[in-house]
Structure formats: structure tokens, C-alpha cells
PLY file of the C-alpha trace (Angstrom):
ply
format ascii 1.0
element vertex 251
property float x
property float y
property float z
element edge 250
property int vertex1
property int vertex2
end_header
4.38 41.32 -39.64
6.25 38.03 -39.70
9.36 39.75 -38.37
7.36 41.34 -35.53
5.87 37.93 -34.63
9.30 36.35 -34.52
10.60 39.22 -32.38
7.74 38.75 -29.89
8.53 35.04 -29.62
12.16 35.85 -28.91
11.18 38.38 -26.25
9.09 35.82 -24.38
11.05 34.21 -21.56
10.06 30.92 -19.92
8.38 31.41 -16.58
10.26 30.16 -13.55
8.41 27.60 -11.36
7.81 30.25 -8.68
5.74 32.30 -11.15
3.57 29.43 -12.42
-0.14 30.27 -11.93
-0.74 27.19 -9.77
1.75 28.53 -7.22
-0.51 31.54 -6.69
-2.92 29.21 -4.87
-2.69 29.06 -1.11
-1.52 25.94 0.73
-5.04 24.74 1.50
-6.07 24.79 -2.18
-2.92 22.98 -3.28
-3.38 20.28 -0.65
-6.99 19.84 -1.76
-5.76 19.28 -5.33
-3.03 16.87 -4.19
-5.67 14.88 -2.33
-7.22 13.84 -5.68
-3.92 12.41 -6.97
-3.15 8.73 -6.63
-0.62 8.29 -3.80
1.82 6.38 -6.03
3.25 7.65 -8.29
1.47 11.01 -8.79
1.33 12.42 -5.26
4.72 10.95 -4.50
6.20 12.74 -7.56
4.74 16.11 -6.60
7.09 16.09 -3.60
10.01 16.30 -6.03
8.90 19.58 -7.66
10.06 22.09 -5.04
10.43 22.56 -1.27
6.92 23.95 -0.87
5.29 21.10 -2.79
7.38 18.57 -0.86
6.10 20.01 2.44
2.47 19.93 1.25
2.64 16.54 -0.48
4.05 14.93 2.70
1.59 16.65 5.04
-0.10 14.27 7.51
-3.48 15.40 6.19
-2.66 13.55 2.98
-0.90 10.49 4.38
0.91 9.12 7.41
4.52 7.94 7.27
6.34 5.04 8.90
10.05 5.76 9.26
12.21 3.65 11.54
15.13 6.05 11.18
13.10 9.17 11.98
14.96 11.24 14.59
12.14 13.61 15.45
9.11 11.44 16.26
7.24 14.52 17.47
6.69 15.49 13.83
2.97 15.12 13.04
2.12 12.09 10.93
5.45 10.26 11.41
5.53 6.96 13.31
8.31 4.48 14.18
6.21 1.37 13.47
3.34 0.20 11.29
1.29 -0.80 14.32
1.38 2.74 15.75
0.57 4.29 12.37
-2.43 1.98 11.93
-3.63 2.77 15.45
-3.45 6.54 14.83
-4.87 6.45 11.29
-8.38 7.57 10.46
-10.63 5.66 8.05
-9.54 6.38 4.49
-5.96 7.38 5.37
-2.92 6.36 3.33
0.17 5.09 5.16
3.50 5.44 3.33
6.05 2.93 4.65
9.63 4.09 4.14
11.94 2.01 1.97
15.04 0.37 3.41
15.40 -2.00 6.32
12.72 -4.35 7.60
9.52 -3.31 9.33
8.17 -5.71 11.94
4.55 -6.67 11.29
3.06 -9.40 13.48
-0.67 -9.92 14.02
-1.49 -6.28 13.18
-5.27 -6.06 12.93
-6.70 -3.45 10.55
-10.40 -2.80 11.16
-10.82 0.45 9.18
-10.39 1.33 5.49
-6.71 2.09 4.89
-4.15 2.07 2.09
-0.61 0.84 2.85
2.03 1.72 0.27
5.75 1.02 0.07
7.92 4.09 -0.39
10.53 2.51 -2.69
10.62 2.37 -6.45
10.21 -1.43 -6.32
8.26 -3.61 -3.86
11.38 -5.43 -2.60
12.74 -2.12 -1.25
10.06 -2.06 1.50
9.80 -5.29 3.51
7.30 -6.23 6.21
8.61 -9.13 8.29
6.30 -11.41 10.25
8.09 -13.07 13.16
7.97 -16.83 13.71
5.05 -17.87 15.87
2.68 -15.14 14.64
-0.54 -16.11 12.87
-0.10 -13.41 10.20
1.69 -10.19 9.38
-1.52 -8.26 8.72
-5.12 -9.17 9.51
-7.86 -7.38 7.59
-11.40 -6.84 8.88
-12.18 -3.91 6.57
-11.70 -2.72 3.00
-7.98 -2.06 2.44
-5.33 -1.83 -0.25
-1.68 -2.91 -0.25
0.70 -1.70 -2.96
4.42 -1.84 -3.69
5.27 -3.93 -0.60
7.08 -7.16 0.24
5.57 -9.24 3.04
7.59 -12.16 4.45
6.38 -14.84 6.85
8.06 -18.00 8.14
5.14 -19.94 9.58
1.54 -18.83 9.39
0.47 -16.52 6.58
1.46 -13.17 5.13
-2.07 -11.77 4.91
-5.17 -12.94 6.77
-8.43 -11.69 5.25
-11.51 -11.96 7.45
-13.91 -9.49 5.84
-14.05 -6.47 3.53
-12.54 -5.94 0.09
-8.78 -6.45 0.06
-6.77 -5.26 -2.96
-3.16 -6.41 -3.40
-1.33 -4.63 -6.21
2.32 -4.99 -7.32
3.46 -6.74 -4.14
5.70 -9.68 -3.22
4.37 -12.29 -0.78
6.99 -14.73 0.51
6.70 -17.71 2.80
10.13 -18.92 3.87
11.26 -22.16 2.26
11.61 -24.78 4.99
10.44 -28.34 5.76
7.32 -26.94 7.42
6.20 -24.77 4.51
3.03 -26.85 4.25
1.91 -25.02 7.41
2.24 -21.62 5.76
0.26 -19.86 3.06
0.77 -16.37 1.59
-2.95 -15.47 1.64
-5.69 -16.96 3.81
-9.30 -15.81 3.52
-11.91 -16.80 6.09
-14.52 -14.32 4.85
-18.05 -15.63 4.95
-17.15 -18.39 7.42
-18.62 -19.00 10.83
-16.00 -17.00 12.66
-17.20 -14.40 15.10
-16.71 -11.00 13.46
-18.44 -8.08 15.13
-21.36 -6.60 13.20
-19.70 -3.19 13.44
-16.93 -4.22 11.04
-18.77 -6.83 8.99
-19.15 -5.69 5.40
-20.95 -6.84 2.28
-19.08 -7.78 -0.85
-16.14 -9.53 0.79
-13.42 -10.31 -1.73
-9.68 -10.39 -2.40
-8.28 -8.98 -5.64
-4.65 -9.68 -6.56
-2.81 -8.11 -9.50
0.79 -8.23 -10.73
1.97 -9.86 -7.52
4.80 -12.36 -6.96
3.88 -15.22 -4.64
6.69 -17.47 -3.40
6.77 -20.46 -1.05
4.01 -21.91 1.07
1.68 -24.79 0.40
-0.71 -22.80 -1.80
-0.89 -19.27 -3.18
-4.22 -18.75 -1.41
-6.27 -20.78 1.06
-9.98 -20.20 1.59
-12.08 -21.73 4.34
-15.09 -19.42 4.13
-17.69 -18.86 1.40
-15.26 -17.36 -1.13
-13.55 -19.28 -3.94
-10.59 -18.68 -6.24
-11.63 -17.24 -9.62
-10.25 -15.67 -12.82
-6.68 -16.88 -12.34
-4.00 -15.54 -14.68
-0.30 -16.32 -14.38
2.67 -14.85 -16.24
6.01 -16.64 -16.10
8.91 -14.20 -16.27
12.54 -15.29 -16.50
13.00 -15.66 -12.76
9.60 -15.00 -11.18
5.93 -15.89 -11.49
3.33 -13.09 -11.38
-0.27 -13.73 -10.38
-3.60 -12.09 -11.12
-6.69 -13.58 -9.46
-9.84 -12.85 -7.47
-11.19 -14.56 -4.39
-14.91 -13.90 -4.57
-18.30 -15.47 -3.95
-19.57 -17.87 -6.59
0 1
1 2
2 3
3 4
4 5
5 6
6 7
7 8
8 9
9 10
10 11
11 12
12 13
13 14
14 15
15 16
16 17
17 18
18 19
19 20
20 21
21 22
22 23
23 24
24 25
25 26
26 27
27 28
28 29
29 30
30 31
31 32
32 33
33 34
34 35
35 36
36 37
37 38
38 39
39 40
40 41
41 42
42 43
43 44
44 45
45 46
46 47
47 48
48 49
49 50
50 51
51 52
52 53
53 54
54 55
55 56
56 57
57 58
58 59
59 60
60 61
61 62
62 63
63 64
64 65
65 66
66 67
67 68
68 69
69 70
70 71
71 72
72 73
73 74
74 75
75 76
76 77
77 78
78 79
79 80
80 81
81 82
82 83
83 84
84 85
85 86
86 87
87 88
88 89
89 90
90 91
91 92
92 93
93 94
94 95
95 96
96 97
97 98
98 99
99 100
100 101
101 102
102 103
103 104
104 105
105 106
106 107
107 108
108 109
109 110
110 111
111 112
112 113
113 114
114 115
115 116
116 117
117 118
118 119
119 120
120 121
121 122
122 123
123 124
124 125
125 126
126 127
127 128
128 129
129 130
130 131
131 132
132 133
133 134
134 135
135 136
136 137
137 138
138 139
139 140
140 141
141 142
142 143
143 144
144 145
145 146
146 147
147 148
148 149
149 150
150 151
151 152
152 153
153 154
154 155
155 156
156 157
157 158
158 159
159 160
160 161
161 162
162 163
163 164
164 165
165 166
166 167
167 168
168 169
169 170
170 171
171 172
172 173
173 174
174 175
175 176
176 177
177 178
178 179
179 180
180 181
181 182
182 183
183 184
184 185
185 186
186 187
187 188
188 189
189 190
190 191
191 192
192 193
193 194
194 195
195 196
196 197
197 198
198 199
199 200
200 201
201 202
202 203
203 204
204 205
205 206
206 207
207 208
208 209
209 210
210 211
211 212
212 213
213 214
214 215
215 216
216 217
217 218
218 219
219 220
220 221
221 222
222 223
223 224
224 225
225 226
226 227
227 228
228 229
229 230
230 231
231 232
232 233
233 234
234 235
235 236
236 237
237 238
238 239
239 240
240 241
241 242
242 243
243 244
244 245
245 246
246 247
247 248
248 249
249 250
């Protein structure tokens, strides 16, 4: 009996990926499953399995892509700039910003729930550059998330938060070092202030949550001039960088 069991084990051959049971599902079922995966790293890694999974994992139903070097801009879900991708996105969409080069981001207002993610392995591989003279790179009037991105600003601020819940995870926020750096600030929150924000986009529970993020330059890491205050600050000093964890929330 033992010899027969060993023989059966020898006869069994590993299944090739094309014969895995999950590949018997149609494209619609697979995309529905991929939709439950976190965009980074899980959904991103599924694109490395095979050609079919790459096509499904990069489908515009799952996320939009910003690629400056894209040759065929008629491809659904591919845009040459962040501003055009944000304009075309639907509430709840994820925008994957391609690594390499610098993406211009100046006064881009986001008034719907979106997730913006850098496509590189590290945040400094995907850079959003705010031009001099702009108030901010990105302005948030809705619940949004930023992950794995570098945002650079000379004057003004990297991120302007007006309302909604903003989550910043594993990013780099840089204000250029210059004699006027007292005029710049990586994060500014005006939530809860007296500014005129339309009732259609005004949300309850305004807050900013920052985790594992490098903040460099500027007068302060965060400036608030609304009803929110800086809370639960944690700082880790690495050899060459400082990483921040903090919340900007109501008292």
C-alpha cells in the first residue's frame, strides 16, 4: 500500500497556470474578484501573473492610468495628465500614476472620492510637481487617499484640504528650500473654517490622516486655519529622513 501511495504521488504532475481552477472563470468574474483587492500591492501584482490577468488587472473598470509616454491615448482609461484623469474619473475610482518623469499638478481640484497611487516601487519614483505661483498641487473637497507619491511645491503648499477625509500614506511631501520657505507649507487644512464650500460637497467628519510620510521643507509640517487641530503626533528619525504619523481632527 505504501508503495502504491508513493507511485501515485510520483504520477501526479503540477498543474500549469492555464489549468488552474480560477482560470476557468470568465473575465467578468475575475475582474469582480480583482476589484476586492487593494490596488497596491495586491491588484498591481496580479498583473504580473500572465497576459490575461495583466489585461484584466489594468482594465479601466478597475482603475484609470496616467502615462505621459503613452503613444495610443485612444486606449480606454489612459490619460496624459492627472487633471484629465481626475476630470474623467467617477466617484470611488483609483488612478494609477505611472512612475518615471514628473507629472505637472497645479491647482487640481478634486471634489469626488478618489484614490491616487504612484506606480513605482517607492514614492520617489512618481513625482507630482507644483509650478511656482500655484496655490497648491492638489486641492481636496472630498474624501480621498494618496499613496506612494512624491509631491513637490516651491511656493504655496503641496496639499490643500478644504473638506472630507484625506488619507496620506507612504508619501513624500517636499517644499523647496529657499529664502521664502516660510511662505510654503506641505499640508494646509482649512476644513471647518468660514470659507464658502458648496453644500453639495460639504461632508461630515473632516480630517487628515498621515502615516509613514516624509515631510521636508516649509515653515511647518501642517498648517490649520479651520476648526481642526494637530493630534496624535508620532515621529521616527531614520538615518537620513524623518517620518511622520499624525491626525488633523476636531478636538
